[in-house]
C-alpha positions in Angstrom: 139.1 83.4 94.6 136.4 80.7 94.8 137.5 77.5 96.5 135.0 74.6 95.7 135.3 71.6 98.0 133.3 68.4 97.3 133.3 65.0 98.8 131.2 62.3 100.6 129.8 62.5 104.2 132.4 62.7 107.0 135.4 62.9 104.6 136.7 66.0 106.5 135.7 68.5 103.9 133.7 70.7 106.3 136.6 71.1 108.7 139.0 71.8 105.9 136.7 74.3 104.3 136.3 76.3 107.6 140.1 76.3 108.0 140.8 77.5 104.5 138.2 80.2 104.8 139.8 81.4 108.0 143.3 81.2 106.5 142.4 83.3 103.4 139.8 85.6 105.1 137.0 84.4 102.9 133.3 83.7 103.8 132.4 80.0 104.1 129.2 78.2 103.2 128.5 74.6 104.2 125.9 73.9 101.5 124.8 70.7 103.2 123.2 72.9 105.9 120.8 74.3 103.2 119.5 70.8 102.5 119.3 70.0 106.2 117.3 73.2 106.8 114.9 72.3 104.0 114.5 68.8 105.5 113.9 70.3 109.0 111.3 72.7 107.7 109.4 69.7 106.1 109.6 67.7 109.3 108.5 70.6 111.5 105.5 71.0 109.1 104.8 67.2 109.3 105.4 66.9 105.6 106.8 63.9 103.6 110.5 64.4 102.8 109.8 63.0 99.3 107.1 65.6 98.6 108.9 67.5 95.9 106.4 70.4 95.8 106.5 71.0 99.5 110.3 70.6 99.5 110.7 73.1 96.7 108.5 75.6 98.5 110.6 75.2 101.7 113.8 75.7 99.7 112.5 78.9 98.2 111.4 80.3 101.5 114.7 79.4 103.3 116.2 82.2 105.3 119.9 82.5 106.3 119.0 82.7 110.0 117.5 79.2 109.9 121.0 77.8 109.2 121.9 78.4 112.8 119.4 75.9 114.3 121.3 73.4 116.4 119.0 70.6 115.3 120.6 70.7 111.8 123.7 69.0 113.2 121.9 65.9 114.5 122.5 62.6 112.9 118.9 62.1 111.8 118.9 65.4 109.9 121.9 64.2 107.8 119.9 61.3 106.6 116.8 63.4 106.0 118.9 66.0 104.0 120.2 63.2 101.8 116.6 62.3 100.8 115.7 66.0 100.1 118.9 66.7 98.2 118.0 64.0 95.6 115.0 66.1 94.5 115.8 68.1 91.4 113.4 70.9 92.2 115.1 71.5 95.5 118.6 71.6 94.0 117.4 74.0 91.4 115.7 76.2 94.0 119.0 76.4 96.1 121.3 76.9 93.1 120.9 80.7 92.9 121.5 81.0 96.7 124.8 79.2 96.5 125.9 81.1 93.4 125.1 84.4 95.0 127.2 83.4 98.0 130.1 82.4 95.7 129.9 85.7 94.0 130.9 87.6 97.1 133.6 90.3 96.6 137.0 88.7 97.0 135.6 85.1 96.7 134.4 82.4 99.0 134.8 78.8 100.1 131.9 76.4 99.6 131.7 72.8 100.4 129.2 70.2 99.4 128.6 67.5 96.8 128.3 69.4 93.5 130.2 72.6 94.0 132.9 72.1 91.5 130.7 70.3 89.0 127.4 72.4 89.1 127.4 75.3 91.5 130.8 76.8 90.7 132.2 75.0 87.6 134.6 77.9 87.0 136.0 78.0 90.5 139.7 78.9 90.7 140.4 75.9 93.0 138.5 72.6 93.1 139.2 70.0 95.8 137.6 66.6 96.2 138.0 65.3 99.7 137.5 61.6 100.3 138.3 58.8 102.7 137.4 55.1 103.1 133.8 54.5 104.3 135.0 52.7 107.4 137.2 55.6 108.5 134.5 58.1 107.8 132.1 56.1 109.9 134.7 56.0 112.8 134.9 59.8 112.6 131.2 60.4 112.5 130.7 57.9 115.4 133.3 59.8 117.5 131.6 63.1 116.6 128.2 61.9 117.6 129.5 60.5 120.8 131.1 63.8 121.6 127.7 65.4 121.3 126.0 62.8 123.4 124.1 61.1 120.6 123.9 57.4 121.0 124.6 55.4 117.9 126.5 52.2 117.2 129.4 52.2 114.8 127.6 49.7 112.6 124.5 51.9 112.4 126.7 54.9 111.5 128.5 52.9 108.8 125.2 51.8 107.3 124.1 55.5 107.2 127.3 56.5 105.5 126.9 53.7 102.9 123.2 54.7 102.2 124.1 58.3 101.8 127.0 57.5 99.5 124.8 55.4 97.2 122.1 58.1 97.2 124.6 60.9 96.4 126.2 59.0 93.6 123.1 57.6 92.0 120.7 60.5 92.1 119.7 62.0 88.7 120.2 65.6 89.8 123.8 66.7 90.3 125.3 63.4 91.5 128.4 63.3 93.5 131.4 63.0 91.2 134.9 64.4 90.8 135.2 67.4 88.6 137.7 66.9 85.8 140.0 69.6 87.0 139.7 68.9 90.8 142.6 67.7 92.9 141.7 64.6 95.0 142.9 64.5 98.6 142.3 61.2 100.4 142.2 61.8 104.1 141.9 58.2 105.2 145.4 58.3 106.7 145.6 62.1 107.3 144.8 64.1 110.4 143.2 67.5 110.0 146.5 69.3 110.0 148.0 67.2 107.3 144.9 67.6 105.2 145.0 71.3 105.7 148.7 71.5 104.6 147.9 69.4 101.5 145.0 71.7 100.6 147.1 74.9 101.1 149.7 73.5 98.7 147.1 73.0 96.0 145.6 76.5 96.5 149.0 78.2 96.5 150.0 76.3 93.3 146.8 77.5 91.6 147.3 81.0 92.7 150.8 81.1 91.4 149.6 79.7 88.1 147.0 82.5 87.8 
């Protein structure tokens, strides 16, 4: 059983994906970390994030152990990853990695921006998790504050809006809702309510199959 979860930044899809993976005993991949790791490799090498050749090389040389770097969770790395993820060569280089993960025996849970539309178009379950930009900014602002990162709410909202525009407008695998995905709007839902809604969708799909 492959569960594909897409949605914009700070919609709650990562938290939901981790909980679903734990509930069903499936491996989980936050595909956003792949793009963050590529961005970090470029920054560490003092390369331009828009250098598609260098970014593609970094993507092809990526190792699983690099996904544990704590710097990947920093706010600046999210913005950098958004730049790198718009490069078609990078997305192509990381596609096989993601599909191999999804092909694990028993299935997997993957979350990102194009899982249900590009990476796993035949996934048994597709969810699109969204929320109002203002609510997503509040969540990210609280998260950053909890980690000791100083950022104003206004700056975080501006980051969210820039990333939304870049994700939706890029030529390669833009963020969109798969035709057979179930949309869950978490604007007014806490993590537990979102989890229950997702479980209901997954169980309905399992009964159907």
